[in-house]
C-alpha positions in Angstrom: -2.2 -5.3 -9.9 -1.6 -1.5 -10.2 1.1 0.1 -12.2 3.3 0.4 -9.1 2.6 -3.1 -7.8 6.2 -4.0 -7.8 7.0 -1.3 -5.3 4.0 -2.0 -3.0 2.1 -5.1 -4.1 -0.2 -5.3 -1.1 -2.0 -3.1 1.3 0.4 -4.3 4.0 3.4 -3.1 2.1 1.7 0.3 1.5 0.8 0.7 5.2 4.3 -0.2 6.2 5.6 2.4 3.7 3.4 5.2 5.1 4.1 4.3 8.7 7.8 4.1 8.1 7.8 7.4 6.4 6.5 9.0 9.6 9.3 7.4 11.6 12.0 8.2 9.1 11.0 11.8 8.7 13.1 12.9 11.8 16.1 10.9 10.7 15.9 12.2 7.2 15.7 15.8 8.5 18.7 15.2 10.8 20.8 13.6 7.9 19.9 16.5 5.6 20.8 19.1 8.2 24.1 17.3 9.0 25.0 17.2 5.3 24.1 20.9 4.9 26.1 21.9 7.9 29.1 19.9 6.8 29.0 21.6 3.4 28.8 25.0 4.9 31.8 24.4 7.2 33.7 22.8 4.3 32.8 25.5 1.8 36.3 27.1 1.7 37.8 23.8 0.6 35.0 22.2 -1.4 33.5 25.3 -3.0 30.2 27.0 -2.3 28.6 25.7 -5.4 27.8 22.5 -3.5 25.2 24.5 -1.5 23.0 24.6 -4.6 22.6 20.8 -4.3 21.6 21.3 -0.6 19.0 23.8 -1.6 17.6 21.4 -4.2 17.4 18.6 -1.7 15.8 20.8 0.9 13.1 21.9 -1.6 12.4 18.3 -2.5 12.0 17.2 1.1 9.8 20.2 1.9 7.3 19.0 -0.8 7.7 15.3 0.0 5.4 15.1 3.0 2.6 17.0 1.4 2.8 14.9 -1.8 2.7 11.7 0.3 -0.5 12.9 2.0 -2.4 13.7 -1.3 -1.0 11.1 -3.6 -2.9 7.9 -4.4 0.5 6.2 -5.0 2.8 7.2 -2.2 5.3 4.5 -3.1 6.0 6.3 -6.4 6.5 9.6 -4.6 8.9 8.0 -2.1 10.9 6.1 -4.7 11.3 9.2 -6.9 12.5 11.3 -4.0 15.1 8.6 -3.1 16.4 8.4 -6.6 16.5 12.2 -6.8 18.5 12.4 -3.6 20.9 9.8 -4.9 21.4 11.8 -8.1 22.1 15.0 -6.1 24.7 13.2 -3.9 26.3 11.7 -7.0 26.6 15.2 -8.6 28.2 16.4 -5.4 30.8 13.6 -5.5 31.7 14.4 -9.1 31.9 18.1 -8.3 34.2 17.5 -5.3 36.8 15.1 -6.6 35.2 12.0 -8.0 37.0 8.9 -6.6 38.7 11.0 -3.9 35.7 13.1 -2.9 35.3 13.4 0.8 31.5 13.2 0.2 31.7 9.8 -1.5 30.4 7.8 1.5 27.3 10.0 1.7 25.7 8.1 -1.2 24.7 5.3 1.3 22.0 7.5 2.9 19.3 7.1 0.2 19.7 3.3 0.1 19.4 3.2 3.9 16.2 5.2 3.9 14.8 2.9 1.2 15.6 -0.1 3.3 13.6 1.5 6.1 10.5 1.8 3.9 10.3 -0.9 1.2 10.4 -4.7 1.0 13.5 -6.6 0.3 13.4 -6.8 -3.5 13.1 -3.0 -3.8 16.0 -2.6 -1.4 18.2 -4.9 -3.4 17.3 -2.9 -6.6 18.3 0.3 -4.8 21.5 -1.3 -3.5 22.5 -2.3 -7.0 21.6 1.2 -8.3 23.8 2.8 -5.6 26.7 0.5 -6.5 26.4 1.5 -10.1 26.3 5.2 -9.2 29.4 4.8 -7.0 31.2 3.2 -10.0 30.0 5.9 -12.4 31.1 8.7 -10.0 34.6 7.2 -9.6 35.7 4.7 -12.2 33.9 6.4 -15.1 34.9 9.9 -14.1 38.6 9.2 -13.3 39.5 5.6 -14.0 43.3 6.0 -13.5 42.9 7.6 -10.0 40.3 5.1 -9.0 42.4 2.1 -10.0 45.6 3.5 -8.5 43.8 4.0 -5.1 40.6 2.1 -4.9 40.4 2.2 -1.1 37.8 5.0 -0.9 35.5 3.1 -3.3 36.0 -0.2 -1.4 35.3 1.5 1.9 32.1 3.2 0.5 30.8 -0.1 -0.9 31.5 -1.8 2.4 29.8 0.9 4.4 26.8 0.6 2.0 26.5 -3.1 2.4 26.8 -2.9 6.2 24.3 0.0 6.7 21.7 -1.6 4.5 22.0 -5.0 6.0 21.6 -3.6 9.5 18.5 -1.6 8.5 17.0 -4.6 6.8 17.6 -6.8 9.9 15.8 -4.2 12.1 13.0 -3.8 9.6 12.6 -7.5 9.4 12.1 -7.8 13.1 9.7 -4.9 13.1 7.7 -6.3 10.1 7.3 -9.7 11.8 6.0 -8.0 15.0 3.7 -5.8 12.9 2.4 -8.7 10.8 1.5 -10.6 13.9 -0.4 -7.6 15.2 -2.4 -6.7 12.1 -2.8 -9.9 10.1 -5.6 -12.4 10.7 -3.7 -15.7 11.2 -6.6 -17.8 9.8 -7.2 -16.0 6.5 -4.1 -14.0 6.0 -6.2 -10.8 5.6 -5.6 -7.6 7.4 -7.6 -7.2 10.5 -9.4 -4.3 12.1 -6.2 -3.0 13.7 -4.8 -2.2 10.2 -8.1 -0.6 9.1 -8.2 2.7 11.1 -5.0 4.2 9.8 -5.5 3.1 6.2 -9.0 4.5 6.1 -7.8 7.8 7.6 -5.4 8.1 4.6 -8.2 7.2 2.1 -10.6 9.7 3.6 -7.9 12.5 3.5 -7.3 11.8 -0.1 -11.1 11.9 -0.8 -11.4 15.2 1.1 -8.6 16.7 -1.0 -9.7 15.4 -4.4 -13.4 15.0 -4.0 -13.2 11.3 -5.0 -15.8 8.8 -3.9 -15.2 5.9 -1.5 -17.4 2.7 -1.3 -17.6 0.4 1.7 -18.9 -3.2 1.4 -19.8 -5.2 4.5 -19.9 -8.9 3.8 -21.3 -11.6 6.1 -21.4 -15.4 5.5 -25.0 -16.6 5.7 -26.0 -19.2 8.3 -22.4 -19.6 9.5 -23.5 -21.0 12.9 -25.2 -23.8 11.1 -22.0 -24.6 9.2 -20.0 -24.7 12.5 -22.7 -26.9 14.1 -22.7 -29.3 11.1 -18.9 -29.5 10.4 -17.3 -28.3 13.6 -14.9 -25.5 14.0 -12.3 -27.0 11.6 -15.0 -27.0 8.9 -16.0 -23.5 9.8 -12.3 -22.4 9.5 -12.0 -24.1 6.1 -15.1 -22.1 4.9 -13.6 -18.8 6.2 -10.3 -19.5 4.4 -12.0 -20.4 1.1 -14.4 -17.4 1.2 -11.5 -15.0 2.1 -9.5 -16.4 -0.8 -12.5 -16.0 -3.2 -13.0 -12.4 -2.1 -9.4 -11.4 -2.2 -8.6 -12.9 -5.6 -11.6 -10.9 -7.1 -10.2 -7.6 -5.8 -7.4 -5.5 -7.2 -4.5 -4.3 -5.0 -6.1 -0.9 -4.4 -9.4 -2.5 -3.3 -8.9 -3.4 0.4 -10.3 -6.3 2.3 -10.3 -6.8 6.1 -11.6 -9.5 8.3 -13.4 -7.9 11.2 -13.9 -11.0 13.2 -16.1 -14.1 13.0 -17.7 -14.5 9.6 -17.7 -10.7 8.7 -15.5 -9.1 6.2 -15.1 -5.4 5.2 -14.1 -4.3 1.7 -13.0 -0.7 1.1 -13.1 0.6 -2.5 -11.2 3.9 -3.0 -12.3 5.9 -6.0 -15.5 3.8 -6.5 -19.0 5.3 -6.5 -22.0 3.4 -5.2 -23.4 2.2 -8.6 -20.1 0.5 -9.4 -19.7 -0.6 -5.8 -23.0 -2.4 -6.1 -21.8 -4.2 -9.3 -18.6 -5.2 -7.6 -20.4 -6.4 -4.5 -22.7 -8.5 -6.7 -19.7 -10.1 -8.4 -18.2 -10.9 -4.9 -21.6 -12.5 -3.9 -21.5 -14.7 -7.0 -17.8 -15.6 -6.3 -18.7 -16.8 -2.8 -21.6 -18.8 -4.1 -19.3 -20.5 -6.6 -16.6 -21.6 -4.1 -18.5 -24.6 -2.6 -16.2 -25.3 0.4 -16.8 -28.7 2.0 -18.7 -29.7 -1.1 -21.7 -27.5 -0.2 -23.0 -24.1 -1.4 -22.1 -21.2 0.9 -23.7 -17.8 0.4 -23.1 -14.3 1.7 -25.1 -11.1 2.2 -23.5 -7.8 1.5 -24.4 -4.2 2.4 -23.0 -1.3 0.4 -22.5 2.3 1.3 -20.8 5.2 -0.4 -19.8 8.8 -0.1 -17.5 11.3 -1.8 -15.3 14.2 -0.9 -15.8 15.8 2.5 -18.7 13.3 3.2 -16.3 10.4 3.5 -16.3 9.3 7.1 -15.6 5.9 8.5 -18.3 5.8 11.2 -21.0 7.1 8.9 -20.1 4.7 6.0 -19.8 1.7 8.3 -23.1 2.3 10.0 -24.9 2.7 6.6 -23.3 -0.5 5.3 -24.2 -2.3 8.5 -27.9 -1.2 8.2 -27.8 -2.3 4.5 -26.3 -5.7 5.5 -29.1 -6.1 8.1 -31.7 -5.4 5.4 -30.0 -8.0 3.1 -30.3 -10.6 5.9 -33.9 -9.6 6.7 -34.9 -9.8 3.0 -33.8 -13.4 2.6 -29.9 -13.5 2.6 -27.6 -14.1 -0.4 -28.1 -10.7 -1.8 -26.7 -7.2 -2.1 -28.4 -4.1 -0.6 -27.2 -0.5 -1.1 -27.7 2.2 1.4 -28.4 5.5 -0.5 -27.0 8.6 1.2 -29.5 10.6 3.2 -32.3 8.1 3.0 -33.5 4.7 4.2 -32.0 1.6 2.9 -33.5 0.5 -0.4 -35.0 -2.9 -0.4 -33.6 -5.1 -3.2 -36.2 -5.6 -5.9 -34.7 -8.8 -7.1 -32.4 -10.1 -4.5 -30.7 -12.8 -6.7 -31.0 -11.3 -10.1 -27.7 -12.6 -11.3 -27.4 -15.8 -9.3 -29.4 -17.6 -12.0 -26.3 -17.4 -14.2 -24.0 -20.4 -14.0 -20.9 -19.7 -11.9 -18.6 -20.0 -14.9 -20.5 -17.4 -16.9 -20.8 -15.0 -14.0 -17.1 -15.2 -13.2 -16.1 -14.9 -16.9 -18.2 -11.7 -17.0 -16.4 -10.5 -13.9 -13.0 -11.2 -15.3 -13.8 -9.3 -18.6 -15.1 -6.3 -16.7 -12.2 -6.2 -14.2 -9.8 -4.8 -16.7 -11.8 -1.6 -17.1 -11.9 -0.9 -13.4 -9.5 1.8 -12.4 -9.4 3.9 -9.2 -11.0 7.3 -9.6 -8.5 8.9 -7.2 -6.1 10.9 -9.3 -2.4 10.4 -9.1 -1.1 13.8 -7.9 
């Protein structure tokens, strides 16, 4: 789990966040413009100092899209911007009358935008935070006025609950449709439809930061023989168990996709080929230790890597595919790395670590996993 796993614990959550940010951008711009226009028109009554808050909000949103593009943790950027917007709106409420401020209802906007981007637990946390802010801006600032006429506060909280519940309902329907489109129903992994956009983001980050990216192509050995011996139900059981073994030995920033059949693709942002080979070898051992249907199942893996401007999906995939073919040709159940700019290196000792007992190999993997951190900087 990464430090911001609570905000976006899975690649699906992160993909949803980034795609929603594109859709929300126009609404966010419209809302910001409407608030700015309202404050300009109301300046003679509310005071011109409120425009300072508009300028701060505008400066924040002008930087937001660029920061989302280059940050390895866009969920943190988005959450910080939402909290900052809520703080600015709260300041405006306090400056313009507290419990009787005409801008009190505007504090619902950040929570609505959060509901359009994040999963339900994050939305509930933002909802609770907004309720607390409303009470601080009214009851804490002027308790007597608030208690003597609580209608504006009640109306604002009602509006908050209504808007957020509507957005959540719409997002729930969208997420269900999206999940059906990009999730493999057998293994629960993301499929190739989710891969293109996510890799585009990873490659952009690599181009901007010079960070490396590794790609690991994994194929179950002799899968046709498994289907012939155990039927399609047995083959499905093997796919589910192998997918689970691969996924549980990856961290949340290490992405896994089922491409179809018995082939899986692992994308490792911030990982150079030497470490990518080590991680691929651990995955190979993990698959060998699963023993679905009471039999040993093995996998062959091809590894490719690039960094900075050289990160390109087609190039990396082709190199990993050639390396995978070499692993199959050389006897299966092994890892082969495709060096950049050269032919695929034949593995000198295809099963160097497979002589270790499964328990020892996986213990070593668990001890080493704590030191693995993504090389992409948080900007």
